[in-house]
C-alpha positions in Angstrom: 3.3 -15.0 -22.6 2.7 -15.4 -18.9 6.3 -13.4 -18.4 5.2 -10.5 -20.9 1.8 -10.4 -19.1 3.5 -9.9 -15.7 5.7 -7.4 -17.1 3.0 -5.4 -18.6 1.0 -5.7 -15.1 4.2 -4.4 -13.4 4.5 -1.5 -15.8 0.8 -0.5 -15.3 1.3 -0.5 -11.5 4.5 1.6 -11.8 2.4 4.1 -13.9 -0.6 4.5 -11.4 1.9 4.9 -8.6 4.0 7.2 -10.3 1.2 9.3 -11.0 0.1 9.4 -7.4 3.6 10.0 -6.1 4.0 13.1 -8.5 0.7 14.6 -7.3 1.6 14.3 -3.7 4.9 15.7 -4.4 3.7 18.8 -5.9 0.7 19.9 -3.7 2.6 23.0 -2.5 3.9 23.5 -6.1 2.5 26.1 -8.6 -0.1 24.2 -10.9 2.5 25.0 -14.0 5.1 23.1 -12.2 2.7 20.2 -11.3 1.9 20.0 -15.2 5.4 20.1 -16.2 6.3 17.1 -13.5 3.2 15.3 -14.8 4.2 15.6 -18.4 7.7 14.6 -17.8 6.7 11.5 -15.9 4.2 10.5 -18.3 6.8 11.0 -21.2 9.0 8.4 -19.1 6.1 5.9 -18.8 5.4 6.3 -22.5 9.0 5.5 -23.5 9.2 2.6 -21.2 5.9 1.4 -22.8 7.3 1.9 -26.5 10.3 -0.1 -25.5 8.3 -3.0 -24.0 6.2 -3.3 -27.1 9.3 -3.6 -29.3 10.4 -6.3 -27.1 7.1 -8.0 -27.1 7.5 -8.0 -30.8 10.9 -9.4 -30.9 9.9 -12.2 -28.2 6.9 -13.2 -30.4 9.1 -13.7 -33.3 11.7 -15.7 -31.5 8.8 -18.0 -29.9 7.4 -18.2 -33.3 10.7 -19.3 -34.6 11.1 -22.0 -31.8 7.9 -23.4 -32.5 8.9 -24.1 -36.1 12.0 -25.3 -35.0 10.5 -27.8 -32.5 8.1 -28.9 -35.2 11.0 -29.6 -37.4 12.8 -31.6 -34.8 9.6 -33.7 -33.9 9.5 -34.6 -37.7 13.3 -35.4 -37.9 13.3 -37.6 -34.6 11.1 -40.3 -36.2 14.4 -41.9 -37.6 15.0 -42.8 -41.1 12.4 -44.2 -43.7 13.9 -47.6 -43.6 13.1 -47.5 -39.6 9.7 -46.3 -39.9 8.7 -49.4 -41.9 9.2 -51.2 -38.6 6.1 -50.0 -36.9 2.4 -49.2 -37.9 1.3 -45.7 -38.2 -0.8 -45.6 -35.1 2.4 -46.6 -33.1 4.6 -44.2 -34.7 2.0 -41.5 -33.8 1.9 -42.5 -30.2 5.7 -42.3 -30.4 5.6 -38.9 -31.4 2.9 -37.7 -28.9 5.0 -39.3 -26.1 8.2 -37.4 -26.9 6.2 -34.2 -27.0 5.0 -34.9 -23.6 8.5 -36.0 -22.2 10.0 -32.7 -24.0 7.6 -30.5 -22.1 8.2 -32.6 -18.8 11.9 -31.8 -19.3 11.4 -28.1 -19.8 9.2 -27.9 -16.7 11.5 -29.7 -14.7 8.7 -32.1 -13.9 11.0 -35.4 -13.4 13.9 -35.3 -11.0 14.0 -31.7 -9.6 11.0 -29.4 -8.9 11.7 -26.1 -10.5 10.7 -24.1 -7.8 13.1 -25.8 -5.3 15.9 -24.9 -7.9 14.7 -21.4 -8.3 14.5 -20.6 -4.5 18.2 -21.1 -4.2 20.1 -17.8 -4.2 22.3 -17.3 -7.4 26.0 -17.0 -6.7 28.7 -16.3 -9.0 32.6 -16.7 -8.8 34.8 -13.7 -8.1 38.6 -13.5 -8.1 40.5 -16.1 -6.3 42.8 -15.7 -3.3 45.4 -17.9 -1.8 45.1 -19.4 1.5 48.0 -20.2 4.1 48.9 -23.4 2.6 49.1 -21.7 -0.9 46.2 -23.0 -2.5 43.8 -21.1 -4.7 40.4 -20.2 -3.1 37.6 -18.9 -5.0 35.7 -15.9 -3.5 31.9 -16.4 -3.7 29.9 -13.2 -4.1 26.0 -13.9 -3.2 24.1 -11.5 -5.3 21.0 -11.9 -3.1 23.0 -10.7 0.0 24.2 -7.5 -1.7 20.8 -6.5 -3.0 19.4 -6.9 0.5 22.1 -4.6 1.8 21.6 -1.9 -0.8 17.8 -2.1 -0.2 18.4 -1.6 3.4 20.4 1.5 2.8 18.0 3.0 0.4 15.1 2.6 2.6 16.7 3.7 5.9 16.4 0.3 7.6 12.7 0.0 6.7 11.4 -3.4 7.5 11.1 -5.6 4.3 8.4 -8.3 3.5 9.6 -11.6 1.9 10.0 -11.9 -1.8 7.7 -14.2 -3.6 9.2 -16.5 -6.4 6.5 -18.0 -8.8 6.9 -20.2 -11.8 5.1 -19.6 -14.9 3.6 -22.2 -17.3 6.7 -21.7 -19.8 8.9 -22.8 -17.0 10.3 -18.9 -16.4 10.8 -17.4 -12.8 9.4 -13.9 -12.1 9.3 -11.7 -9.0 5.8 -10.8 -7.5 7.7 -8.3 -4.9 7.7 -5.6 -7.4 4.9 -3.7 -5.9 6.8 -3.9 -2.8 9.7 -1.9 -4.3 7.2 0.7 -5.4 5.6 1.4 -2.1 8.9 1.8 -0.7 9.3 4.8 -3.2 5.8 6.6 -2.1 5.8 5.7 1.5 7.8 8.8 2.4 5.8 11.6 0.9 8.2 13.8 -1.4 8.1 17.5 -0.8 10.2 19.0 -3.4 11.1 18.8 -7.1 14.1 16.3 -6.1 11.6 13.7 -4.7 9.7 13.8 -8.1 12.9 13.1 -10.1 13.7 10.3 -7.7 10.4 9.0 -8.5 11.0 8.9 -12.2 14.4 7.3 -11.6 12.6 4.5 -9.5 10.2 4.1 -12.4 13.4 3.4 -14.8 15.2 1.2 -12.3 12.1 -1.0 -11.4 11.2 -1.7 -15.2 14.6 -2.4 -15.9 14.7 -4.9 -12.9 11.6 -6.7 -14.3 13.3 -7.0 -17.8 16.2 -8.7 -16.0 14.4 -10.9 -13.8 12.5 -12.3 -17.1 15.6 -12.5 -19.3 18.0 -14.3 -16.6 15.6 -16.8 -15.1 15.2 -19.0 -18.0 16.7 -22.4 -17.3 17.7 -25.2 -19.4 15.6 -28.3 -19.8 16.5 -31.4 -17.3 18.9 -34.0 -18.6 17.4 -37.4 -17.6 18.9 -40.9 -18.4 17.5 -44.4 -18.2 19.7 -47.3 -18.3 22.3 -45.2 -19.6 20.4 -43.6 -22.4 19.7 -40.0 -22.2 16.2 -39.1 -23.1 15.7 -37.1 -26.4 19.3 -36.9 -27.0 19.8 -39.5 -29.8 17.7 -42.7 -31.5 18.1 -44.9 -28.7 15.6 -43.0 -26.9 12.9 -44.4 -29.5 13.8 -47.9 -28.2 13.3 -47.0 -24.5 9.8 -45.2 -25.3 8.8 -48.3 -27.4 9.1 -50.4 -24.3 6.9 -48.4 -22.3 4.4 -47.7 -25.0 4.1 -51.6 -25.5 3.8 -52.3 -21.8 0.8 -49.9 -21.8 -0.7 -51.0 -25.1 0.3 -47.9 -26.7 -1.8 -45.5 -24.4 0.3 -42.5 -24.4 -0.8 -41.1 -21.1 -0.4 -44.3 -19.4 3.1 -44.6 -20.8 4.0 -41.3 -19.7 2.9 -42.0 -16.1 4.6 -45.1 -16.3 8.0 -43.3 -17.4 7.6 -40.7 -14.6 7.0 -43.3 -11.7 10.1 -45.3 -13.2 12.2 -42.2 -12.9 10.9 -41.6 -9.5 11.5 -45.0 -8.2 15.1 -45.1 -9.8 15.9 -42.0 -7.7 14.3 -43.4 -4.6 16.3 -46.6 -5.2 19.4 -44.7 -5.7 20.1 -46.9 -8.9 23.2 -44.9 -9.9 24.8 -45.0 -6.6 23.9 -49.0 -6.4 25.8 -49.5 -9.6 28.8 -48.6 -8.1 28.1 -50.8 -4.9 30.2 -54.2 -4.3 27.4 -56.6 -3.0 29.8 -59.6 -3.1 29.5 -62.7 -5.0 27.1 -65.0 -2.6 24.9 -65.3 -5.6 27.1 -65.7 -8.2 26.2 -69.2 -9.0 22.4 -68.5 -8.7 22.3 -65.9 -11.4 24.6 -65.6 -14.5 24.6 -64.6 -18.0 25.7 -67.4 -20.6 25.7 -67.4 -24.2 22.9 -66.2 -26.9 19.6 -67.2 -27.9 18.8 -68.2 -31.8 17.7 -64.9 -32.4 20.7 -63.3 -30.7 19.2 -62.6 -27.1 21.6 -62.6 -24.4 20.4 -65.4 -21.9 20.3 -65.2 -18.4 20.2 -68.4 -15.8 18.5 -68.3 -12.6 19.3 -71.3 -10.3 16.9 -71.4 -7.7 18.3 -75.0 -6.4 21.0 -73.1 -5.0 18.7 -72.2 -2.2 18.4 -75.6 -1.2 21.5 -74.8 1.0 20.1 -73.8 4.5 23.0 -71.7 5.2 22.2 -69.8 2.1 18.6 -69.5 2.5 18.8 -68.1 5.9 21.4 -65.7 4.9 19.3 -64.4 2.1 15.9 -64.6 3.2 15.9 -64.8 7.0 14.6 -61.2 7.6 13.5 -58.0 5.9 17.0 -56.5 5.8 18.3 -59.6 4.1 15.5 -59.9 1.6 16.2 -56.1 0.7 19.6 -56.9 0.1 18.9 -59.8 -2.2 16.7 -57.5 -4.2 19.5 -55.1 -4.2 21.7 -57.7 -5.5 19.1 -58.8 -8.5 18.5 -55.3 -9.5 22.4 -54.8 -9.5 22.8 -57.8 -11.4 20.1 -56.4 -14.0 21.1 -53.2 -14.4 24.7 -54.3 -15.4 23.1 -56.6 -17.9 21.1 -54.2 -19.4 24.1 -51.8 -19.9 25.4 -54.3 -22.5 22.0 -54.5 -24.5 21.9 -52.7 -28.0 19.3 -49.7 -27.9 19.8 -48.9 -31.5 16.7 -48.8 -33.5 17.3 -52.4 -35.1 19.7 -53.6 -32.0 18.5 -56.2 -29.7 17.2 -54.9 -26.3 15.6 -57.8 -24.5 17.0 -61.1 -23.0 15.6 -64.6 -22.4 15.4 -65.6 -18.9 15.8 -69.2 -18.0 14.5 -70.4 -14.6 15.7 -73.6 -13.3 13.6 -74.9 -10.4 15.2 -78.2 -9.6 15.7 -78.8 -6.0 14.5 -75.3 -5.4 12.7 -74.9 -2.0 9.1 -75.7 -2.0 6.1 -73.5 -1.6 6.2 -73.9 2.4 9.2 -71.3 2.2 7.2 -68.2 2.9 10.3 -65.9 2.7 11.1 -66.8 -0.7 7.7 -66.6 -1.8 7.4 -62.9 -0.6 10.8 -62.0 -2.1 9.8 -63.3 -5.3 6.5 -61.7 -5.3 8.2 -58.3 -4.6 10.8 -59.0 -7.2 8.2 -59.8 -10.0 6.2 -56.7 -9.3 9.0 -54.3 -9.2 10.5 -55.8 -12.5 7.2 -55.2 -14.1 6.7 -51.9 -13.1 9.9 -50.5 -13.8 11.7 -52.8 -16.6 9.0 -53.1 -19.3 9.7 -55.2 -22.4 13.1 -56.5 -21.4 12.3 -60.1 -21.3 11.7 -62.0 -25.0 11.0 -65.1 -23.0 10.7 -66.5 -19.7 11.5 -70.2 -19.7 10.9 -72.5 -16.7 12.7 -75.7 -16.6 12.8 -78.7 -14.4 9.4 -77.5 -13.0 8.2 -79.8 -9.9 4.7 -80.4 -9.1 3.9 -77.8 -6.6 4.9 -75.0 -9.2 1.2 -75.3 -10.3 0.0 -73.9 -7.0 2.6 -71.2 -6.9 2.0 -70.1 -10.4 -1.8 -69.5 -9.3 -0.4 -67.2 -6.6 2.0 -65.2 -8.9 -0.1 -64.9 -12.0 -2.8 -62.5 -10.8 0.1 -60.0 -10.3 1.3 -60.1 -14.0 -0.2 -58.7 -17.2 -1.5 -60.6 -20.1 1.3 -59.6 -21.9 4.1 -60.8 -19.4 1.9 -64.2 -18.9 2.3 -64.6 -22.8 6.2 -65.0 -22.4 5.9 -67.7 -20.0 7.1 -71.2 -21.3 6.9 -74.2 -18.6 8.6 -77.5 -18.7 8.8 -80.4 -16.6 12.3 -82.3 -15.9 11.9 -84.7 -18.9 11.2 -81.9 -21.4 13.5 -79.5 -20.1 16.3 -79.7 -22.5 14.2 -80.0 -25.4 12.0 -77.0 -24.6 15.3 -75.1 -24.1 16.6 -76.2 -27.3 13.9 -74.7 -29.0 15.0 -71.2 -28.0 18.7 -71.7 -27.5 21.2 -73.8 -29.8 23.0 -76.7 -27.9 26.3 -75.0 -28.5 25.1 -72.0 -26.6 23.6 -74.0 -23.8 25.7 -74.9 -20.7 26.6 -78.5 -20.1 24.4 -78.8 -17.1 21.5 -78.2 -19.0 22.2 -80.6 -21.9 24.5 -78.3 -24.0 27.7 -78.3 -25.3 28.9 -74.9 -24.2 32.0 -75.3 -22.1 35.9 -74.3 -22.0 37.8 -76.7 -24.5 38.6 -77.3 -28.3 35.2 -76.4 -29.4 33.6 -73.0 -29.2 29.9 -71.6 -29.5 30.6 -70.9 -33.3 30.9 -74.7 -33.7 27.5 -75.8 -34.4 25.7 -78.9 -33.1 23.3 -81.4 -35.0 20.4 -83.2 -33.2 19.0 -86.7 -34.1 16.1 -88.4 -32.3 17.2 -92.1 -31.7 13.8 -94.2 -31.5 13.7 -97.1 -28.9 15.2 -100.3 -29.7 16.9 -98.9 -32.6 20.3 -98.3 -34.0 21.6 -95.0 -35.2 24.8 -94.3 -37.4 26.3 -91.1 -38.2 29.1 -90.7 -41.1 31.6 -88.0 -41.8 33.3 -88.1 -45.4 37.0 -87.7 -45.5 38.3 -86.7 -48.7 41.9 -85.7 -47.7 44.5 -86.3 -45.0 43.4 -84.2 -41.8 42.8 -84.2 -38.3 39.3 -84.8 -36.9 37.8 -84.2 -33.8 34.2 -84.4 -32.5 32.0 -84.4 -29.4 28.9 -86.7 -29.1 26.3 -86.8 -26.1 23.2 -88.5 -25.6 20.7 -86.8 -23.0 20.3 -89.5 -20.3 22.6 -91.9 -22.2 21.6 -95.5 -21.1 22.9 -96.3 -24.9 25.8 -97.8 -26.5 28.2 -96.1 -28.4 31.1 -96.9 -30.5 33.2 -95.1 -33.5 35.5 -96.4 -36.4 37.2 -95.1 -39.5 36.6 -97.0 -42.7 38.9 -96.3 -45.6 37.6 -96.1 -49.3 40.2 -98.3 -50.6 38.8 -102.1 -51.1 42.0 -103.4 -49.6 42.1 -101.2 -46.5 41.5 -101.8 -42.8 38.7 -100.6 -40.7 40.1 -98.6 -37.7 38.3 -98.9 -34.3 38.4 -95.6 -32.7 35.9 -96.2 -29.8 34.7 -99.8 -29.3 31.2 -100.2 -28.6 30.3 -99.9 -25.0 27.2 -98.8 -22.8 27.3 -95.5 -21.3 25.2 -94.9 -18.3 23.1 -92.0 -17.1 25.7 -90.8 -14.4 28.7 -91.5 -16.8 30.4 -88.8 -18.9 28.2 -86.2 -20.2 30.3 -85.6 -23.3 32.5 -88.0 -25.1 35.2 -86.5 -27.1 37.3 -88.3 -29.8 39.9 -87.4 -32.4 41.3 -89.3 -35.3 44.3 -88.5 -37.9 44.0 -89.9 -41.1 46.2 -90.0 -44.3 43.8 -91.4 -46.7 40.3 -90.9 -48.0 37.4 -92.8 -46.2 34.8 -92.0 -43.4 34.2 -91.8 -39.7 31.5 -93.8 -38.6 29.9 -93.6 -34.9 27.0 -95.7 -33.8 24.4 -95.1 -31.2 22.3 -98.3 -30.2 19.3 -97.5 -28.0 18.2 -100.8 -26.4 15.7 -98.8 -24.0 12.1 -98.3 -24.3 12.3 -94.5 -24.5 13.6 -92.4 -27.5 16.9 -90.6 -26.8 18.1 -87.3 -28.1 21.6 -87.5 -29.8 23.9 -84.3 -30.0 27.2 -84.3 -32.2 29.5 -81.8 -33.7 32.7 -82.3 -35.7 35.5 -80.0 -37.1 38.3 -81.1 -39.3 41.9 -79.4 -39.5 44.2 -79.9 -42.3 47.4 -82.3 -41.8 50.9 -81.4 -42.9 52.6 -84.5 -41.8 
């Protein structure tokens, strides 16, 4: 409507100026000729106005159709009925409202490129190509703005020109406010004959046509904005992205929208897209890595802060502001790469479990580490909402309580609710609550390592009480080859294994003689046995200590054809 109003205003201005021009041009002409010229001018104006009214009716019909289409699209984008059951009605309404805000922002170019900056750039179109001295094709670029300026200079006899003003309407269209300037140039030279009156009529037509052309050609398509590789409002993955921002702001639509705009702005300033292509080295490869999945299928990320016990690595990472910024870039680079592997479909897994190992990590006296950690946490909370299912802190030292008091004021209640803290004696137990032992790396008490067994070979846990003996039996019904792995966290227990045949006259076979395993010996004991008769495998754990022990084991069988 803003564009149509401006057009009507321009036509009205043209009408007034044209009438004045006609009167001035015919001061020395007879009354009859004056009336004829005036009638002709009015006829032209009425014809233009009639055409404008027809275009307004067509434009209204188009806009009405557009509104209907948009409303239909909004209802269609809520996803299927099956997915609607996932969320309460108020949350679904918040999603629809947030989508509408984003749709308007994309249309008005509010995210990345300000619309007025785009519109002030001269339009160019490619002309024919020519061949340069090297035989390569070169495109001839014609600048329309320059051509128009040259034509205006010839038409107005080198008359000084005022700058053309460009304005952006509410509906995102571009119009030119220099229309009156063109009209003034027509009447600046007083007409003295009928030919001047005719030229006025021609200028009326030309100016009106120019107004139409500006309004029709200045419409730009909406912005295309992507976050974490997901283009906004292009497919159903957008819903998952928007849910994250809504949850982070307790489903307050305006606050979620402001957070999205802030995140997009930060990503542009931080140059995330360029960062993904950078090679930042592998200095922190042992400090942060992805390994396995949680019981709910979330990817698990391990952060090993004990790596900074190395003074050389610590200085290389945190010595000054530039090094801390590089560390931050490395963490963001790793996080962005990891996020690209998540599933943003409506029923996909788009969060991860973070395991933070504080064993041998630098103490609270390390100011540089505290600053870097504080900055990273704030940045992640502001720009990466709802990507963490759980934050598990293991091997937490005594000083963590003090550090935690300094960090938690910067965290939201929802973020703090995801924190789980465990000291050295309960770290493995806590970790196993969220990640199965076969998915946990060996250094954290699990079975995950290269070898005969894989992450699909499940493990069993048993608690062995103090001063007790625990036996585990596996039945063997046919000739086969058996393999198993056993570990006791902290060991300091005795372990043995044997095969007992079902036949009464059979002999028991000692596979592993009972021996005491110390805490610093093998983390995992692997055994195998090939049998040609039915029986059972029995291994024994004797806990002679005063502490209960956690036993983990797993077994697999392969048919024997010998």
